[in-house]
N, C-alpha and C positions, 0 to 999 in steps of 0.2 A: 430357711437354712442354705446353706451352699449346695451347688449342685455335684453330686460324685460323678456325673460324666467328667468335669473338670478333674477332678482328683484322679480318676483314673486315667484319663487319657497323657498326664502330667507325670504318672507314674510308672510308662513305658519306657519315658528319657533313660538315655543310656544303657539298654539291654543291649548286650553286644554280642555279635554273632559269631557261636562255638560252633563246635564239631556240629556236621550233621545228623541230627535227631529226631526221630517220630515227634511229633507234635501231639502233645496230651489231646484227648476230647474233653467234651464239657464234660461237669461233676455230675454224679449221680448221689452223693452223699458222703457224709462223715459225721464223727461225734464230735462237738466242739464243749470244751471244758475251758472255763475262766476263774481264775484264782486270784483272789488279793490275799497276800500273807497266807495263812492258814484256812481261810476264807473261799468255801468254793460259793462263789456268785452265780455260776450258770451249768448247767449240763445238760447236753439232751442231744440224742440223736435225731438227725434229720434226715428227707431224700428232696432231693431237687431232679428237677425237669419235670416232664409235663404230668400231671395228677401228683406232684410228690407234694412235699410242706412248702416248698419254693418252687413254683413256676418259671419264674420272668427272672433272668437271671444277666438282661440286656439294658443299657441305657441308650436312649434316643430312636427308643423302637416306637415312639407312637404312646406309650404308657408307662405307669410309672414300675421298677423294679418290685419284686415281691419280696414277702417278707414272713417270719413265722417268729412265734415266741419260743424263747429258749431258757427264760426264768422269770423270776419275781422279785419286787422290794417292797418293804413297807409292813406294816399290820396287816397279816392275814394274806400275804401276797397281792396288795391292790393295785401296786403299780406293776405295769409290765415290762420287762426286758427282752428286747426283740433283736434277729439280726435278718440282715440283707447279703446277699451274695451276688458278686456283679465279675461277670468274665469277660475276655478279650483274648483277641488272637494277636501272635506276632508270627514273624516265619519260622520263629526255631521255639517258641515257647506257649504255654497258656497259661494267662495272667489270670491270677484269682486276688479279688479283693473281699475282705469281711468287714462290715460295717455293724459295730453293736451299740444300740441306741437303748433311752431310757424315756419313753415319751410319756404324753401324759394320758393315754391311752391306745387301744389298738384301731378305734376309730380316728385318732387324730394324732398322727405319728412324729407330724412337722413340729410338733412342740413338745417343749421338755417337761417332765413329768417332776412331784414333788421330791425326788428322791434322786441321788448321784448315784451314776456307776458303781463309784468305789467312794468310800466314805471320806471325805479330805481330813480326818484327825488319824487317819491310820496311815503311816509312812513305809507299811509295809509294799514291797515290791509285786508287779502286777504278772500273771504270764496266762496266755491264750494256748491253749493246746487244742489241734488237731489230731483224731486216730480215725482209723477205718475210712478215709478218704479213697473213694471211687470217684473212675472217669470212664467215660466211653471210648472203645476203640483201641485201650492202652491196655498194657498186661503189666507193667513194670512202670511207677513213679518215682522222680526224683525231683523233691521241693528243694528252692534255694532261692536265695536274695544274690543281688549282682554288688558286688563291693567296690562301688563309687558312690559320688555325693548326689547323684540324680537319679537313683533311684529309690523313690519315695516310697518308704515301707513303714512307717506308723505314725500317725497324729491325735491329738485327743481335743475336743470343742469343749468349753464351757455351756451353761444355761443358755447363751443368748446364741450359739453356734459360732464363738468367736474362736479361732484355734489358738490353745495354749503354747507360750515358747518354751517348750521342752526343752531340759538338757541336752545339749549337744544337736538339736536341731538347725537345720540349715536357715539362716536370717532371711527376713521378709525379701521378696523380689532377689534372691542370691543366683538365682538362673532363669530371671525373667517372669516367671510365672505369677508374681505378685504374691497375696496372702496364700495362695495353695504350696508356696516354697516351703511354709514352715512346717516341716515334716521330719524326722527322723529317719536319714537314709540308709543304705544298707551297708555302708561302709561302716556306721557305726555300730551295728551289731556283729559285723564280722573284723573289728580291730583285736581281736585277741583277747580282749579284758572281758571279763563277766559281768562287770559293774561300770557303767549300767547298762542295759541290752544284751541279751545273746539270744542266738538263733539255733535248734539242733532240728536236725531231720533224720528221717530213716524211710531208705528207698525200697520199696518193693511193691506187689500186687496191691498194695491196699497201704497207700502214702499216710505218714505219719511225720508232724514237726511240731514247734513251737516257737512262737515268739516270748523270750523270759527277760525278767529284770527288767522288765518297764518301769519306770518311775512315775507312783503318785502322783499328780501337779500337787495337791496341797494347798493351800490358802496362799502360801507366798506366791507360787508359779503365776507369772505374767503370761497377759494375752496380747495379741495384735489385732487392733479393732477395724483393721483396715486403711486405715490412715496414721495412728500411730503405734508402736510398741510400748511394752513397760506399762502396759495398763491391767489394773486389778481387773481379775474376774468375775463375770457375775455367778455368785454363789459361793465365793470365796472357796474355790477350789471343787465345785461341782463339777462331774463330769457327764454329759449329756451325750458325747459319741466318742467311742474308739473305732478308729479305722487301721487296717492292716494291708499289707498286701505281699505277695510269693509268685514268685515264677518256678513253672513245671517243667519239665521235659520227660519224656516218654518211650517205651518202645511199641511199635504197633502190634494191632493180633495180626495172629499166624498168617491167616489170608489175604490180609491186606498187607503184610511184608511180602510175600510170593507174587502178587501183582507189584508191588513195587520194584522186586528186583527182575520180574518180567520186562519191566518196562526201562530197567537200567541195560537188561542185556540187548534188549534193541536198539538204543542207543549207542552201544559200544558196534554195535556193528554196521551200522550206518557210519560212526569213522572208520574204520578199515579200507 
């Protein structure tokens, strides 16, 4: 299976420096709801951080990132749906990545299970909504996407972990990242057309946003196998993983803001 670290690193490309804003702290929790048409695929409130449902949100720190179960598929809910959360720092933003997988078991999360995350027979669009998202050291959060073709926002992988060539996704190696370029960039979610792809956000003390109108690959959507595109998917439209990214800006806690203002006044004095 592909490394989330590379996906995370690439998704930082194209983040433009805007007005100076307080960076959002580490996430402490949120509620995730995944829907496919009228079907609720998964819904759960999770806590993040030490002692939480997901404790490890970092890649390349010597151990695998954490995960938690958010739903189940199949008879009697025998097949788990899990979620990983990965965060990264940028000078102006908190980068947040969510990976939703359907592994064979909680003990073997890197092998696809018997059931697709989304039914290939259902052509209805997909939405992933985040509500009640809270972050340390931040009183107000604004979720956003960067409207260019290098802020990688969404991708799906088939039963063998190969990237789907989703509608309007970047072409293979379009930005020199190899197979990892095959992702839907922020520009496609922000092009003013609600179909396909739409993004909505609600700034506030508890952040809320949704990636919406994501097309279900279905049997006819091809994959890139690392050498050639236009290949049939393993599982005829089976989705093993949905990956999503977002950037967040925020306002520091009052005490932190006071410290920043004090530092700013000191700098201004020195310049006189």
